[in-house]
Steps between C-alpha positions, in 0.01 A plus 500: 500500500683582178667831421231587244223427751674716761537789258138468387389514865700824538330657196156395628578645840612831348170530311304418818631793704808304615291238679733244664800650319742421783396134500546480124843663526603238760385223267688660211816527709476130596446400138794711384724346768403146401576580133824683582388835362630836623256728313153475359389667177159662489307639205448874558191502279323281758558743786229726635733802484717451194708812536847559637379590849274194518775265387753648745252473788431138416873423479560668835212319670611162370866567582408569863342155503801326345402485131692682228280605206593578140263599223490352151 
């Protein structure tokens, strides 16, 4: 799976009430490790809750699962 495919799966999961989000985060973490990335950049306009609280919650949730998130 490529990084773009992993990120797209995350966005789709977010819009489907977080269905399989933990599985997609694991796949993203594996992809990032194989590509040597420390952080992933997400587009805040594609988030369900595109406000400060929503972005911080998402960052916190992903961080607990080993993925650091930045926003474009």
